[in-house]
Every structure is written in C-alpha cells, then in structure tokens.
C-alpha positions as CSV (number, residue, x, y, z in Angstrom):
1,X,27.3,16.5,-17.6
2,X,27.7,15.8,-22.0
3,X,25.9,13.6,-24.1
4,X,28.1,10.9,-23.6
5,X,27.7,10.7,-19.7
6,X,24.2,11.5,-18.8
7,X,23.9,10.9,-15.2
8,X,26.9,11.0,-12.3
9,X,28.9,7.8,-12.3
10,X,29.0,4.9,-10.0
11,X,32.6,4.2,-8.2
12,X,33.7,0.5,-9.0
13,X,36.8,-1.0,-6.1
14,X,38.7,-3.2,-8.2
15,X,40.5,-4.0,-4.6
16,X,36.7,-5.2,-3.4
17,X,36.0,-6.8,-6.8
18,X,39.2,-9.2,-6.0
19,X,37.7,-10.1,-2.6
20,X,33.8,-10.3,-3.0
21,X,33.4,-10.2,-6.5
22,X,32.8,-7.5,-9.7
23,X,29.3,-7.2,-9.4
24,X,29.1,-7.7,-5.4
25,X,31.6,-4.8,-5.7
26,X,29.1,-2.3,-7.6
27,X,26.3,-3.2,-6.3
28,X,28.4,-3.0,-2.7
29,X,29.4,1.0,-3.9
30,X,25.2,2.1,-4.8
31,X,24.0,1.0,-2.0
32,X,27.4,2.4,-0.2
33,X,25.7,5.7,-1.6
34,X,22.5,5.3,-0.1
35,X,23.7,4.4,3.1
36,X,25.5,8.1,3.4
37,X,22.2,9.7,1.7
38,X,19.3,8.2,3.5
39,X,20.2,5.5,6.3
40,X,18.2,5.7,9.7
41,X,21.6,4.7,12.3
42,X,20.2,3.1,15.4
43,X,22.8,1.3,18.0
44,X,25.8,1.1,15.5
45,X,23.7,-0.2,12.9
46,X,22.5,1.7,9.8
47,X,18.9,0.7,8.5
48,X,17.9,1.8,5.1
49,X,14.5,1.3,3.7
50,X,13.6,0.9,-0.2
51,X,10.3,0.8,-1.8
52,X,10.0,-2.2,-4.8
53,X,9.7,1.1,-7.6
54,X,13.2,2.2,-5.8
55,X,15.1,-1.2,-5.9
56,X,14.2,-1.7,-9.5
57,X,16.0,2.0,-10.7
58,X,18.9,0.6,-8.0
59,X,20.5,-1.1,-11.2
60,X,18.7,-0.7,-14.3
61,X,21.3,-2.2,-16.6
62,X,20.8,-6.0,-14.6
63,X,17.6,-7.8,-14.7
64,X,15.5,-8.7,-11.4
65,X,17.3,-12.4,-10.9
66,X,20.6,-10.9,-11.4
67,X,19.7,-8.3,-8.7
68,X,18.7,-10.7,-6.1
69,X,21.3,-13.3,-6.5
70,X,23.9,-10.3,-6.2
71,X,21.4,-8.8,-2.9
72,X,22.0,-12.4,-1.8
73,X,25.5,-12.7,-2.1
74,X,26.3,-9.4,0.2
75,X,24.3,-10.9,2.5
76,X,26.3,-14.6,2.8
77,X,29.5,-13.2,2.5
78,X,28.2,-10.5,6.0
79,X,28.3,-7.0,4.4
80,X,24.7,-6.7,4.8
81,X,21.1,-8.0,6.0
82,X,18.4,-7.6,3.9
83,X,14.8,-8.2,4.5
84,X,11.6,-8.2,2.2
85,X,8.2,-7.2,3.4
86,X,4.7,-8.6,2.1
87,X,4.0,-5.4,0.0
88,X,7.9,-6.0,-1.3
89,X,9.7,-3.1,0.4
90,X,13.5,-3.8,1.2
91,X,14.9,-3.5,4.2
92,X,18.6,-3.5,4.2
93,X,21.2,-2.9,7.6
94,X,24.6,-2.9,7.7
95,X,27.4,-2.2,10.8
96,X,28.8,1.3,10.6
97,X,32.1,1.3,8.3
98,X,30.9,-2.0,7.3
99,X,32.8,-2.2,4.6
100,X,36.2,-3.0,4.8
101,X,39.9,-2.3,3.4
102,X,38.1,0.3,0.7
103,X,40.0,2.1,-1.2
104,X,39.4,6.0,-0.8
105,X,37.6,7.4,-4.8
106,X,40.9,9.5,-5.6
107,X,42.7,5.8,-5.6
108,X,39.4,4.1,-7.4
109,X,39.5,5.9,-10.7
110,X,43.1,6.8,-11.4
111,X,44.9,4.9,-14.1
112,X,47.9,4.4,-13.0
113,X,49.8,0.9,-12.8
114,X,49.5,-0.1,-9.3
115,X,52.7,-1.4,-7.6
116,X,52.9,-5.1,-7.4
117,X,52.1,-6.9,-4.5
118,X,50.7,-10.2,-2.8
119,X,47.8,-11.0,-4.6
120,X,44.7,-10.6,-2.7
121,X,43.5,-14.3,-1.2
122,X,40.3,-14.5,-2.4
123,X,37.0,-15.6,0.0
124,X,37.6,-19.2,1.6
125,X,34.2,-20.2,1.6
126,X,33.5,-23.8,0.9
127,X,30.4,-24.6,-1.7
128,X,28.4,-27.9,-1.3
129,X,25.6,-28.8,-3.3
130,X,23.9,-30.5,-0.4
131,X,23.7,-29.3,3.6
132,X,27.0,-31.4,5.2
133,X,25.3,-33.8,7.4
134,X,25.1,-31.8,11.5
135,X,27.1,-34.0,13.9
136,X,25.5,-35.7,16.5
137,X,24.9,-34.3,20.3
138,X,27.2,-35.7,22.3
139,X,24.8,-38.2,24.3
140,X,23.4,-37.1,27.6
141,X,24.0,-33.5,26.5
142,X,21.1,-31.7,25.4
143,X,21.1,-29.0,22.6
144,X,19.2,-25.3,23.5
145,X,18.3,-22.7,20.9
146,X,20.9,-21.4,19.2
147,X,21.6,-17.1,20.5
148,X,20.5,-14.7,18.1
149,X,23.2,-11.6,18.9
150,X,20.6,-8.8,18.6
151,X,19.3,-10.5,15.0
152,X,15.4,-10.1,13.3
153,X,14.3,-12.4,16.9
154,X,16.6,-11.0,18.8
155,X,16.0,-7.7,21.1
156,X,13.0,-5.8,20.2
157,X,13.7,-2.0,18.7
158,X,11.1,0.2,18.9
159,X,9.3,0.4,15.1
160,X,9.7,3.9,13.2
161,X,6.8,5.9,11.7
162,X,7.0,3.9,8.5
163,X,7.2,0.1,9.7
164,X,4.2,1.3,12.1
165,X,2.2,2.3,8.8
166,X,3.2,-0.8,6.9
167,X,1.5,-2.7,9.9
168,X,-1.3,-0.3,10.2
169,X,-2.4,-1.3,6.9
170,X,-1.4,-5.4,7.5
171,X,-4.1,-5.0,10.1
172,X,-6.5,-3.4,8.4
173,X,-6.2,-5.9,5.3
174,X,-6.5,-8.8,7.6
175,X,-10.2,-7.1,8.7
176,X,-11.8,-6.8,5.2
177,X,-14.6,-9.0,5.0
178,X,-16.7,-9.7,1.6
179,X,-19.8,-10.0,1.8
180,X,-21.7,-13.2,1.1
181,X,-25.1,-14.4,0.4
182,X,-26.4,-14.9,3.8
183,X,-25.5,-11.9,5.1
184,X,-27.3,-10.6,8.4
185,X,-26.8,-7.9,10.2
186,X,-25.6,-7.9,14.2
187,X,-26.7,-7.0,17.2
188,X,-25.0,-4.2,17.7
189,X,-26.9,-2.9,13.7
190,X,-30.1,-3.1,15.7
191,X,-29.5,-1.6,18.8
192,X,-28.6,1.5,16.7
193,X,-31.3,1.1,14.2
194,X,-33.7,1.7,17.3
195,X,-32.5,4.6,18.5
196,X,-32.8,5.8,14.5
197,X,-36.6,5.2,15.4
198,X,-36.8,2.8,12.3
199,X,-38.9,-0.5,12.6
200,X,-37.0,-3.1,11.8
201,X,-39.5,-4.9,9.8
202,X,-38.1,-2.2,6.8
203,X,-35.0,-2.8,7.5
204,X,-35.3,-6.6,6.4
205,X,-37.3,-5.1,3.9
206,X,-34.1,-3.7,2.3
207,X,-31.6,-6.3,3.0
208,X,-32.1,-8.4,-0.3
209,X,-31.2,-5.0,-2.3
210,X,-28.4,-4.1,0.2
211,X,-26.7,-8.0,-0.8
212,X,-27.2,-8.2,-4.3
213,X,-25.6,-4.4,-4.7
214,X,-22.5,-4.7,-2.9
215,X,-22.4,-8.2,-4.1
216,X,-22.1,-7.1,-7.6
217,X,-19.4,-4.2,-6.6
218,X,-17.1,-6.8,-5.2
219,X,-15.8,-5.0,-2.5
220,X,-14.0,-5.3,1.3
221,X,-15.2,-3.9,4.6
222,X,-14.1,-3.8,7.7
223,X,-17.7,-3.4,9.2
224,X,-21.3,-3.9,6.9
225,X,-23.6,-2.9,10.0
226,X,-22.8,0.6,9.4
227,X,-23.0,0.1,5.8
228,X,-26.4,-0.8,6.4
229,X,-27.6,1.4,8.2
230,X,-27.1,4.0,6.4
231,X,-28.1,2.5,3.6
232,X,-31.6,1.5,5.4
233,X,-31.2,5.6,6.8
234,X,-31.7,7.1,3.1
235,X,-34.5,4.4,2.4
236,X,-36.3,5.9,5.3
237,X,-36.0,9.2,4.4
238,X,-37.4,8.6,0.9
239,X,-40.0,6.8,1.9
240,X,-41.0,9.8,4.4
241,X,-40.9,12.2,1.4
242,X,-43.4,10.1,-0.4
243,X,-45.7,9.2,1.7
244,X,-45.9,13.1,2.5
245,X,-46.1,14.0,-1.0
246,X,-48.5,11.9,-1.2
247,X,-50.9,13.0,1.8
248,X,-51.1,16.6,0.2
249,X,-52.2,15.7,-3.0
250,X,-55.0,13.9,-1.2
251,X,-56.1,17.0,0.7
252,X,-56.4,18.9,-1.9
253,X,-59.7,17.8,-4.1
254,X,-59.8,16.1,-7.2
255,X,-62.3,18.1,-8.9
256,X,-61.1,21.6,-7.1
257,X,-57.6,20.4,-8.6
258,X,-58.4,20.3,-12.4
259,X,-61.1,23.4,-12.2
260,X,-57.9,25.3,-11.2
261,X,-56.1,23.9,-14.3
262,X,-59.2,24.9,-17.0
263,X,-59.0,28.1,-16.0
264,X,-55.5,28.9,-15.6
265,X,-55.7,27.5,-19.5
266,X,-59.0,29.9,-20.4
267,X,-57.0,32.7,-18.8
268,X,-54.0,32.2,-20.6
269,X,-55.6,32.2,-24.3
270,X,-57.6,35.2,-23.7
271,X,-54.6,36.6,-23.2
272,X,-52.6,35.7,-26.3
273,X,-55.9,36.7,-28.1
274,X,-56.1,40.0,-27.2
275,X,-52.1,40.4,-27.7
276,X,-52.7,39.5,-32.0
277,X,-55.5,41.1,-32.0
278,X,-54.3,44.1,-31.0
279,X,-52.3,46.0,-34.5
280,X,-51.0,48.6,-32.7
281,X,-48.8,46.8,-30.5
282,X,-45.3,45.7,-32.4
283,X,-43.4,44.3,-29.0
284,X,-43.4,41.2,-30.4
C-alpha cells in the first residue's frame, strides 16, 4: 500500500447507514470482518470474544465513550448481543446472517450514482425521556416470569476453554486471604508439623516473625498454613545446623586448638625466612 493508505480499508454501506446510523454501519462492518475470522459458531449463533486491548484497537479514531454508545445502539436495534465480563473481556453474539439487506462489497465501493427509488424508512422505534408506565394486570390474573427464548439466563450451554480459564481465575481470586496481625495456624498445620518431628513450641516461636514479614509484603494466599509450615521447616534446619557446629567446637579442647594455631604460624615463619636467606633461589 502507498503511504496515503497505510492499512486495510473498512467497508461502509450507505444502505446500512440510512437504516441504523452512520456510526452503527461502520462498527457493524468492522465486527462483521471479525466474525468471519474469529467467531465460534454454535446453535445458529456466532460468538466473538474480545480482550480489552483489542476493543480499543477496533475503532482507534473514536473515543471509548463513543464506541460504547455505538455498541449499545447496535444491541438496542437487535443486531447483536454484547456482554462485558469482570476482567473487561467483551462477549458479542449475533445470529448467523444477522445483517439484513447488506449490499455487496462491489456495490459499496462503486461511485456511480444510484438509481432513484423510494427512500428507506427510518427506524420507527419510540424514544422516551422516562420509561412509560406498565399497564395494570387484569384483576384475578397473576403474571409469570417472562420467557427468555434461549438468552443469557435461558438454556444453559457448555463453556469454551477461554471461559473456563476466566472462571478458574475468578474462583481462585475469591479464595485469596490477606495476612492479619492475629493470624493463627489451623489444625491441619499441627497435624503436618507432628509428621515432621518438629516441636510445637519451636513453631510458636517462629509465628511472630512470620506474621510481621508477610504483613510488610502485603500478599494474599489461599493457604497460609502451608506457607508457615515451609517457614518452620527451614528455620528448624538452620537450628539443627547451628547446634551441630556448636557441638563440634565443644568436642575439641580449646588449648589444643590454640596450640595447633601457634605451631602452624611458627612453621610458616620458618619457611618464609629460609626462602629469603637463600640467595641462590631466584624463583621469587
């Protein structure tokens, strides 16, 4: 492409603009291209999942508010169904072949003057400043729940792999717990501690340091007992190492240790003096 046209063009259908609006026709053309490339077809419905970063790239020439308003207009006119997840992922659905009376691409780029014909009728949806009052039910008659016709709360469908990953992360985030000042390990911790042959008194000595350390980190965990058990085991190994080193020093008499040190020092001095006095030795 030339420098004047750096990317792939977006088709604009005048007939759709007259029927649904100019912004709506442009966004509908962009979504139609994505549906053809990435949509998941199931039960006569195409489903498209868009990450938050991709939503911003669909129409970079619009502010985010204008994109949301145009998307809501398409949903109100029954062309798509849009739903935003907790993590910002946008889920868009449409019925297969949901864009009626769209002119072919060859006609969309044609510059010839169209033949005169009857003007298309604009959408005649009523617009209210406030919702109209609902009619009172007939006496002696109760109204049941409205039918869903297979909508979001209707027939249940199997979730795809991406939705299962989102649900798993959401469930894991709900189980995360922060560290508190008065935290105490549970019964499961003491059961695991007894299998490691570590006294409970030693674990109680490590508790304050453990709590203060993780309060400063401001972390959340699903199982603090397991974290504390790893901490106690590490401190127990260090204590055993220090005790072993202390016992080995006690077994060797202090006088013998000092005597060996002095003997080694005298031997080193003798070797250095002999090397200096040896005039014929030129290795140094």
